[in-house]
PAZAPA-4460 file (N, C-alpha, C; in steps of 0.05 Angstrom, whole numbers, plus 32768, in hexadecimal, padded with zeros to 4 digits):
% residues 72
    n_x    n_y    n_z   ca_x   ca_y   ca_z    c_x    c_y    c_z   seq   type   mol
   7C8D   7F52   8B2E   7C7E   7F5D   8B3E   7C80   7F7B   8B3D     1      M     A
   7C6F   7F89   8B3A   7C78   7FAB   8B37   7C5E   7FB4   8B4B     2      K     A
   7C61   7FC9   8B58   7C52   7FD8   8B69   7C48   7FEE   8B59     3      A     A
   7C31   7FF4   8B61   7C1C   8007   8B51   7C20   800D   8B30     4      F     A
   7C1B   7FF3   8B29   7C1F   7FF0   8B0D   7C07   7FE8   8B01     5      E     A
   7BF6   7FDF   8B15   7BD3   7FCE   8B0D   7BC1   7FDF   8B05     6      T     A
   7BAD   7FDA   8AF6   7B9B   7FE8   8AF0   7B7F   7FF1   8B03     7      T     A
   7B71   8004   8AFE   7B5A   8008   8B10   7B49   7FF2   8B10     8      F     A
   7B41   7FDF   8AFE   7B34   7FD0   8B00   7B3C   7FB2   8B12     9      D     A
   7B59   7FB0   8B0A   7B64   7F96   8B1E   7B60   7FA3   8B3B    10      N     A
   7B64   7FBB   8B3E   7B66   7FC4   8B5C   7B41   7FBC   8B63    11      V     A
   7B2E   7FBA   8B58   7B12   7FBC   8B62   7B0D   7F9C   8B60    12      L     A
   7B1A   7F90   8B53   7B18   7F6F   8B51   7B20   7F68   8B6D    13      Y     A
   7B37   7F76   8B73   7B48   7F68   8B8D   7B3D   7F70   8BA8    14      R     A
   7B34   7F88   8BA2   7B1B   7F8E   8BC0   7B02   7F83   8BB8    15      F     A
   7AFB   7F76   8BA8   7AE1   7F6C   8BAB   7AEA   7F50   8BB5    16      S     A
   7AFB   7F44   8BA8   7B01   7F2D   8BB2   7B0A   7F2A   8BCF    17      L     A
   7B15   7F40   8BD9   7B20   7F45   8BF4   7B00   7F4A   8C03    18      M     A
   7AF2   7F50   8BFF   7AD8   7F4D   8C0E   7AC9   7F3D   8C09    19      M     A
   7AC9   7F2F   8BF4   7ABC   7F13   8BF0   7AC8   7EFD   8C08    20      L     A
   7AE2   7EFB   8C0A   7AF5   7EEC   8C1E   7AEC   7EEF   8C3E    21      I     A
   7AEC   7F12   8C3F   7AE2   7F16   8C5B   7ACC   7F0E   8C62    22      V     A
   7AB2   7F10   8C52   7A95   7F15   8C57   7A91   7EF0   8C55    23      I     A
   7A9D   7EE4   8C47   7A9A   7EC2   8C47   7AA9   7EB9   8C60    24      L     A
   7ABB   7EBE   8C69   7ACE   7EB0   8C87   7AB7   7EBB   8C9A    25      S     A
   7AAF   7ED5   8C9F   7A9D   7ED7   8CB6   7A80   7ECB   8CB5    26      F     A
   7A77   7ECD   8C98   7A60   7EBD   8C96   7A67   7E9C   8C97    27      T     A
   7A73   7E89   8C99   7A7E   7E76   8C9C   7A82   7E6E   8CB7    28      L     A
   7A87   7E8B   8CCC   7A8A   7E8A   8CE0   7AA8   7E7E   8CE9    29      S     A
   7AB6   7E81   8CD5   7AD7   7E80   8CD7   7AEA   7E9B   8CD1    30      V     A
   7AED   7EA9   8CE7   7AED   7EC7   8CE2   7B12   7EC5   8CE3    31      P     A
   7B1F   7EB5   8CE7   7B38   7EB1   8CE0   7B45   7EAE   8CC7    32      F     A
   7B30   7EA5   8CAF   7B33   7EA1   8C94   7B31   7EBF   8C87    33      L     A
   7B2F   7ED0   8C97   7B29   7EEF   8C91   7B4A   7EF8   8C91    34      A     A
   7B56   7EEE   8C9C   7B76   7EF0   8C96   7B81   7EEF   8C7C    35      L     A
   7B74   7ED9   8C68   7B7D   7ED7   8C50   7B75   7EEE   8C3C    36      L     A
   7B60   7F01   8C4B   7B5F   7F20   8C3B   7B79   7F2F   8C40    37      A     A
   7B89   7F25   8C49   7BA0   7F42   8C50   7BB2   7F44   8C30    38      V     A
   7BBA   7F2C   8C2F   7BC9   7F2D   8C0F   7BBE   7F34   8BFA    39      P     A
   7BA4   7F37   8BFC   7B91   7F3E   8BE1   7B8E   7F60   8BE3    40      V     A
   7B8B   7F63   8C02   7B8A   7F7E   8C06   7BA4   7F8F   8C02    41      F     A
   7BB6   7F8A   8C0A   7BCC   7F8E   8C08   7BD8   7F94   8BE1    42      L     A
   7BD0   7F80   8BD2   7BD6   7F81   8BBB   7BC1   7F94   8BB1    43      S     A
   7BAA   7F9A   8BB3   7B9B   7FB0   8BAD   7BA6   7FCA   8BB1    44      A     A
   7BAB   7FC9   8BCC   7BB4   7FE7   8BD9   7BCE   7FEE   8BC3    45      I     A
   7BDD   7FDE   8BC6   7BF7   7FE3   8BBE   7BFA   7FE4   8B9D    46      L     A
   7BE1   7FDC   8B8D   7BE0   7FD3   8B6F   7BFA   7FC6   8B62    47      G     A
   7BF8   7FAF   8B71   7C0F   7F99   8B63   7C08   7F95   8B44    48      V     A
   7C13   7F8C   8B3D   7C15   7F84   8B1E   7C26   7F68   8B22    49      K     A
   7C18   7F56   8B17   7C25   7F3C   8B17   7C28   7F36   8AFA    50      F     A
   7C43   7F34   8AEB   7C46   7F2E   8AD7   7C65   7F1B   8AD3    51      E     A
   7C68   7F06   8AC2   7C7B   7EF6   8AB6   7C8E   7F00   8AB6    52      K     A
   7CA7   7EFB   8ABB   7CC4   7F04   8AAE   7CCF   7EEF   8A9D    53      N     A
   7CC8   7F00   8A86   7CD1   7EEE   8A6A   7CEA   7EF6   8A61    54      L     A
   7CF8   7F04   8A6E   7D16   7F0E   8A5E   7D22   7EF9   8A63    55      K     A
   7D36   7EF3   8A4F   7D46   7EE1   8A47   7D67   7EF0   8A51    56      K     A
   7D68   7ED7   8A62   7D88   7ED4   8A6B   7D98   7ED2   8A62    57      T     A
   7DB0   7EDE   8A63   7DC0   7ECA   8A4D   7DD6   7EB2   8A5E    58      S     A
   7DE0   7EA3   8A57   7DE8   7E89   8A63   7E09   7E8B   8A5F    59      V     A
   7E11   7E89   8A73   7E37   7E8F   8A72   7E3C   7E75   8A6A    60      A     A
   7E50   7E75   8A5D   7E5B   7E5D   8A4E   7E73   7E5C   8A5E    61      K     A
   7E7A   7E3D   8A6D   7E8A   7E3A   8A7B   7E9D   7E25   8A71    62      I     A
   7EB1   7E21   8A6F   7EBE   7E12   8A63   7ED4   7E02   8A7B    63      S     A
   7ED5   7DE7   8A6B   7EDE   7DD6   8A8C   7EFD   7DDB   8A8E    64      P     A
   7F05   7DD8   8AA8   7F1E   7DDE   8AAB   7F30   7DCA   8A9C    65      L     A
   7F43   7DD6   8A93   7F5A   7DC0   8A8E   7F71   7DBD   8AA2    66      E     A
   7F7C   7DA3   8AA9   7F87   7D9F   8AB9   7FA6   7D9A   8AA6    67      S     A
   7FBC   7DA7   8AB8   7FD9   7DB0   8AAC   7FE7   7D99   8AB9    68      K     A
   7FEF   7D89   8AA4   8003   7D6E   8AB7   8022   7D76   8AB5    69      K     A
   802C   7D74   8AC6   8047   7D7C   8AC8   805A   7D60   8AC9    70      T     A
   8072   7D64   8ABB   8079   7D4E   8ABC   8097   7D4E   8AD4    71      A     A
   808D   7D34   8AE5   809C   7D31   8AF8   80BA   7D25   8AF8    72      A     A
***
């Protein structure tokens, strides 16, 4: 997730979605559902770009511990 990396058309889509959520919530007489528009608003204003992290990570090879037996 990167801030200020999205395109202008994605900002317009998110703004339209936010307005749709607000209008529908007040049309259905359930105004507290308008709070669902806040995350959409913040992602539109901040220009957040969501992308998958496809970087390969290296895996550490762990060898099993060898126990040393001492003669008693």
